[in-house]
C-alpha positions in Angstrom: -14.0 21.4 -23.4 -13.4 17.9 -22.1 -11.5 17.0 -25.3 -9.2 20.0 -24.8 -8.7 19.2 -21.2 -7.9 15.5 -21.6 -6.4 15.2 -25.1 -4.3 18.3 -25.6 -0.8 17.1 -26.5 2.0 18.2 -24.1 5.7 17.5 -23.9 6.3 14.0 -22.5 9.7 14.6 -20.8 8.1 14.2 -17.3 6.6 10.8 -18.0 9.8 9.5 -19.7 12.0 10.5 -16.8 9.4 9.2 -14.3 9.5 5.8 -16.0 13.2 5.7 -15.5 12.9 6.6 -11.8 9.9 4.2 -11.4 11.7 1.3 -13.0 14.8 1.8 -10.9 12.7 1.9 -7.7 10.6 -1.2 -8.4 13.7 -3.1 -9.3 15.3 -1.9 -6.0 12.1 -3.0 -4.1 12.3 -6.5 -5.6 16.0 -7.1 -5.2 16.0 -5.4 -1.8 13.3 -7.8 -0.6 15.6 -10.7 -1.2 18.8 -9.1 0.2 17.2 -7.8 3.4 15.5 -11.1 4.2 12.0 -9.9 3.6 11.2 -12.7 1.2 12.6 -15.3 3.6 10.7 -14.0 6.6 7.5 -13.3 4.9 7.1 -15.9 2.2 9.6 -18.7 2.7 9.7 -19.5 6.4 6.0 -19.4 7.3 4.0 -22.7 7.0 1.2 -20.7 5.4 0.5 -17.1 4.6 -2.4 -14.9 5.5 -3.6 -14.2 2.0 -6.5 -11.8 1.3 -9.6 -13.7 2.3 -11.1 -15.5 -0.7 -7.8 -15.7 -2.6 -6.6 -18.9 -1.0 -5.2 -20.1 -4.3 -2.4 -17.5 -4.0 0.3 -19.3 -2.2 4.1 -18.9 -2.1 6.1 -21.0 -4.5 7.7 -24.0 -2.7 11.4 -24.2 -1.9 13.4 -21.3 -3.3 10.7 -20.4 -5.7 9.9 -17.0 -4.2 13.5 -15.9 -4.5 13.3 -16.6 -8.3 9.9 -14.9 -8.3 11.3 -11.7 -6.8 14.5 -11.9 -9.0 12.2 -12.0 -12.1 10.4 -8.9 -10.7 13.7 -7.1 -10.3 14.7 -7.9 -13.9 11.3 -6.7 -15.2 11.9 -3.5 -13.1 15.2 -3.0 -14.9 13.4 -3.6 -18.3 10.9 -0.9 -17.3 13.7 1.5 -16.4 15.5 1.1 -19.8 12.3 0.8 -21.8 12.8 -2.7 -23.1 9.6 -4.5 -24.1 8.1 -1.9 -21.8 4.4 -2.7 -22.0 4.9 -6.4 -21.4 7.5 -5.8 -18.7 5.2 -3.4 -16.9 2.2 -5.7 -17.2 4.3 -8.7 -16.0 5.6 -6.8 -13.0 2.0 -5.7 -12.2 0.8 -9.2 -12.2 3.6 -10.5 -10.1 3.3 -7.6 -7.6 -0.4 -8.2 -7.3 0.4 -11.8 -6.5 2.7 -10.7 -3.7 0.3 -8.1 -2.4 -2.7 -10.4 -2.2 -0.9 -13.6 -0.9 0.2 -12.2 2.4 -1.0 -9.7 5.0 1.7 -10.1 7.8 3.6 -7.3 6.0 0.6 -5.3 4.9 1.4 -1.7 4.0 -0.8 1.0 2.4 2.2 1.9 0.2 2.1 -1.6 -1.3 -1.5 -0.9 -2.4 -0.4 2.4 -3.9 2.4 0.7 -5.8 -0.2 -1.8 -7.2 -2.3 1.1 -8.4 0.7 2.8 -10.0 1.7 -0.4 -11.7 -1.7 -0.7 -13.3 -1.5 3.0 -14.3 2.0 2.7 -15.7 1.0 -0.3 -17.7 -1.4 1.9 -19.7 0.7 5.0 -20.2 3.0 5.7 -23.2 6.1 5.9 -21.1 8.5 4.3 -23.5 8.1 6.5 -26.5 11.4 8.2 -25.9 14.8 7.3 -24.3 14.1 3.6 -24.5 15.5 0.4 -26.0 12.1 0.0 -27.7 12.5 3.2 -29.6 16.1 2.4 -30.5 14.9 -0.9 -31.9 11.9 0.6 -33.6 12.3 4.4 -34.3 8.6 4.5 -35.5 7.6 4.4 -31.8 9.4 7.6 -31.0 7.2 10.5 -29.8 7.9 13.7 -28.0 4.4 14.4 -26.7 1.6 12.7 -24.8 -2.1 13.5 -24.1 -2.6 15.6 -21.0 -4.8 13.0 -19.3 -1.7 11.0 -18.5 -0.5 13.7 -16.1 -4.0 14.5 -14.8 -4.6 10.9 -13.9 -1.5 10.7 -11.7 -2.1 14.1 -10.0 -5.7 13.3 -9.2 -4.8 9.9 -7.8 -2.1 11.4 -5.6 -4.6 14.1 -4.4 -7.0 11.4 -3.3 -4.3 9.5 -1.4 -2.9 12.5 0.4 -6.3 14.1 1.2 -7.8 11.0 2.6 -4.6 10.4 4.6 -5.0 13.9 6.1 -8.7 13.6 6.9 -8.2 10.2 8.6 -5.9 11.9 11.1 -8.6 14.1 12.4 -9.6 11.9 15.4 -8.8 12.2 19.1 -5.8 9.9 19.5 -4.0 11.6 16.7 -4.9 15.1 17.8 -3.9 14.6 21.5 -0.4 13.4 20.3 -1.0 9.8 21.5 -0.2 8.2 18.2 2.9 10.3 17.6 4.2 9.5 21.0 3.6 5.8 20.6 5.2 5.7 17.2 8.4 7.3 18.5 8.7 5.2 21.7 10.0 2.2 19.7 12.6 4.4 18.1 14.2 5.7 21.3 17.4 3.8 20.6 18.0 5.4 17.2 21.4 7.0 17.2 21.6 10.9 17.3 17.8 11.4 16.8 16.4 8.9 19.4 16.2 11.4 22.2 14.8 14.1 20.0 12.0 11.8 18.9 10.8 11.4 22.5 10.3 15.1 23.1 6.8 16.5 23.4 7.5 19.3 20.9 8.5 16.6 18.4 5.2 14.8 18.9 3.3 18.1 18.4 5.2 18.8 15.3 4.6 15.3 13.8 0.9 15.5 14.6 0.1 18.8 12.9 2.8 18.7 10.2 1.4 15.3 9.2 -2.1 16.7 8.8 -1.1 19.9 7.0 1.4 18.3 4.7 -1.0 15.6 3.5 -3.8 18.1 3.1 -1.8 20.9 1.3 1.1 19.3 -0.5 -0.7 18.7 -3.8 -2.2 22.2 -4.0 1.1 23.8 -3.0 3.0 21.9 -5.7 0.4 22.8 -8.3 0.7 26.6 -7.6 3.8 28.0 -9.2 4.5 30.5 -6.4 4.6 27.8 -3.7 6.0 24.9 -5.8 9.7 25.2 -5.0 9.3 25.6 -1.2 6.7 22.8 -1.2 9.2 20.6 -3.0 11.9 21.4 -0.4 9.5 20.6 2.4 8.7 17.4 0.6 12.3 16.4 0.6 12.6 16.9 4.4 9.3 15.1 5.0 10.0 12.0 2.9 13.6 11.7 4.0 12.4 11.9 7.7 9.9 9.1 6.9 12.5 7.0 5.2 15.0 7.3 8.1 12.6 7.0 11.0 9.9 4.6 9.7 12.0 2.7 7.1 9.2 2.3 4.6 11.1 1.2 1.6 10.9 3.0 -1.7 7.7 5.0 -1.0 9.5 8.3 0.1 11.6 8.3 -3.0 8.7 7.4 -5.2 6.8 10.3 -3.7 9.7 12.6 -4.6 9.8 11.2 -8.1 6.2 12.4 -8.6 7.5 15.9 -8.4 8.4 15.9 -12.1 4.7 16.1 -12.9 4.2 19.3 -11.0 7.1 21.4 -12.2 6.7 23.2 -15.5 7.2 21.1 -18.7 10.0 23.5 -19.8 11.9 23.1 -16.5 11.7 19.3 -16.5 12.8 19.2 -20.2 15.7 21.5 -19.5 16.9 19.6 -16.4 16.5 16.0 -17.6 16.0 15.9 -21.4 18.1 18.8 -22.8 18.9 16.9 -26.0 15.3 16.0 -26.7 13.2 18.3 -28.9 10.7 20.2 -26.8 7.0 19.9 -27.8 5.0 23.0 -27.6 2.4 22.7 -30.4 -0.5 22.0 -28.0 -2.5 20.1 -30.6 -5.8 18.5 -29.6 -5.8 14.9 -30.9 -8.9 12.9 -30.2 -7.8 9.2 -29.8 -9.7 6.2 -31.0 -9.9 5.0 -27.4 -11.9 8.1 -26.2 -15.1 6.2 -25.9 -13.4 3.7 -23.5 -11.1 6.1 -21.7 -13.6 8.5 -20.2 -15.9 5.8 -18.7 -12.9 3.9 -17.4 -11.5 7.0 -15.7 -14.9 7.8 -14.2 -15.2 4.3 -12.8 -11.6 4.2 -11.5 -12.0 7.5 -9.6 -15.5 6.6 -8.2 -14.0 3.5 -6.7 -11.0 5.4 -5.4 -13.3 8.0 -3.7 -15.7 5.4 -2.4 -13.4 2.8 -0.9 -11.9 5.1 1.8 -15.3 6.0 3.2 -16.9 2.6 3.3 -16.1 2.1 7.0 -18.7 4.9 7.8 -21.4 2.4 6.6 -20.1 -0.5 8.7 -21.2 -0.7 12.4 -18.4 -0.2 14.9 -15.2 1.9 15.1 -12.9 1.0 12.3 -9.9 1.6 14.6 -11.2 -1.3 16.7 -12.8 -3.7 14.2 -10.4 -3.0 11.3 -13.5 -3.5 9.0 -13.0 -1.0 6.2 -9.4 -0.2 7.2 -7.6 -1.6 4.2 -7.5 0.3 0.8 -8.5 3.5 2.5 -5.2 5.4 3.1 -5.5 5.1 6.9 -1.7 5.3 7.4 0.1 5.1 10.7 -3.1 5.9 12.6 -3.0 3.3 15.4 -1.0 0.8 17.2 -2.5 -2.5 18.3 -1.2 -4.8 21.0 -2.7 -7.7 22.9 -3.0 -11.5 22.9 -5.2 -14.1 21.4 -5.4 -17.7 22.7 -7.0 -20.4 20.5 -8.9 -23.4 21.9 -10.1 -26.4 20.0 -12.9 -28.9 20.7 -12.9 -32.2 19.0 -16.4 -32.8 17.7 -16.1 -36.5 18.2 -15.3 -36.0 21.9 -16.8 -32.7 23.0 -15.6 -32.8 26.5 -13.1 -30.0 26.9 -11.3 -27.2 25.1 -7.6 -27.7 24.4 -5.3 -24.6 24.1 -3.3 -24.4 20.9 0.4 -23.5 20.9 0.6 -20.8 18.2 4.4 -21.1 18.1 4.0 -24.5 16.3 2.4 -22.8 13.3 3.3 -19.1 13.1 6.3 -16.9 12.8 6.9 -14.1 15.2 5.5 -11.6 12.8 2.4 -13.7 12.1 1.8 -14.1 15.8 1.6 -10.3 16.1 -1.0 -10.3 13.4 -3.0 -13.1 14.9 -2.9 -11.5 18.3 -4.8 -8.4 17.3 -6.5 -8.5 13.8 -10.0 -10.0 13.5 -9.5 -11.2 9.9 -6.2 -13.0 10.8 -7.9 -14.6 13.9 -10.7 -16.0 11.7 -8.2 -17.2 9.0 -6.1 -19.0 11.6 -9.1 -20.8 12.9 -9.9 -22.0 9.4 -6.3 -23.2 9.0 -6.4 -25.1 12.3 -9.6 -26.9 11.2 -8.0 -27.8 7.8 -4.9 -29.2 9.5 -7.0 -31.4 11.8 -9.3 -32.6 9.0 -6.1 -33.9 7.3 -5.9 -36.3 10.3 -9.5 -37.2 10.0 -10.8 -35.2 12.9 -13.2 -32.3 12.8 -12.9 -29.5 15.3 -14.5 -26.3 16.6 -12.2 -23.3 17.2 -12.7 -20.6 19.8 -10.6 -17.5 20.5 -10.0 -15.6 23.7 -8.7 -12.3 22.5 -7.9 -9.1 24.4 -6.6 -6.1 22.4 -5.4 -2.6 23.2 -5.6 0.2 20.6 -3.1 3.1 21.0 -2.1 1.9 24.5 -5.6 2.0 26.0 -6.9 -0.7 28.3 -7.3 -4.2 27.0 -10.8 -5.2 25.8 -12.3 -8.3 24.5 -12.2 -8.4 20.7 -13.8 -11.7 19.7 -16.8 -13.4 21.2 -15.3 -16.4 23.0 -18.4 -18.5 22.6 -18.5 -18.4 18.8 -17.0 -21.3 16.9 -15.0 -19.4 14.3 -15.1 -22.4 11.9 -18.9 -22.2 11.8 -19.1 -18.5 10.6 -18.3 -16.9 7.3 -16.3 -13.8 6.7 -18.4 -10.9 5.7 -16.6 -8.8 3.1 -18.8 -5.8 2.8 -20.4 -5.5 6.2 -19.7 -6.2 9.9 -18.8 -9.6 11.4 -21.1 -10.0 14.4 -18.6 -12.1 16.4 -16.3 -9.1 16.5 -17.3 -7.3 19.7 -18.3 -3.7 19.1 -17.8 -0.8 21.5 -19.1 2.8 21.2 -16.9 5.1 19.1 
């Protein structure tokens, strides 16, 4: 049964056309990051970046290096699109994107994490076996079919993402429209739609549509009778997100996934009319079966486990942020507040001196350091390293007050803990982050 389910050969038109869309979008993401100034603001101007803790070796290239880095990513994206040296181009882009993702958090986005997962997946799929430069150069590579697991992998991954995103919204601040209202406040000056976005009915619509769309869109696209209306709703939903939230390529990438839900015959007829359609439905057991099934099982166990880990960590994840990343908790909260840093020189422990964050951090980084425990801890380590270069050891203390979703300011960090004397706990709580009842 499992062999028939995973290894039945099906027409590969959907994967081929998705490769073209995917390559175009990742190229646009890379070149667009240069043209919009994202690379400059995030990786060139800062004195240092808030990399994922433990990956301090990942640092931006000096000078104009990051511009060349992203230009290379853009070129590799074009190679993916046209299917030139596809496997190596996709692996190369995956490595470079992983570097960008892990070397900075001031522009953290769940969609960046999804893109990393998709890059890993696309590196393994036979997406250049048709309509590619590789096939033109070596016709022996040409194939018109693929094993069914290629599509199942993508659909299950998307179902996990959307389902967890929906479930995460089932908490008071989302259900009482607080989050939707706060999200729209900063968009009041948008032309034409700015006033509409401030209406109560808009907040109600965003709240419940967000829950229902994330929960139901995959099942609705899978069912033939609801597929077309679900696709039309998807177009509206993702274009709304693109215009209002300006979240890069993700809305268009989400629409591109639709090729895996429509019938193979329809996708072939629309996009690959000149290609021979495969309909033999042979079951071909590949030599990599013994590796593939355990690999898929491990992958999906991890994907199912990561989003629920915060339930095993003391404190409210909305407050502590512990267990927030890699868990599809998208647009669930707004954080505001301030954090002041004080140092004590260990060779003259008389008084605490307040640090001017402006000397070290960009505006975007200051927003991160003002409200996020991991960034507060990392900045303390940075301050100590900077002073050690001058031959002086210091202790660093933080006075931090934070508001989540517009609620009253509360103390986030224990002000009496020297942050340079404590380690960062990856898999459990950090006791110097003050906990409150959920």
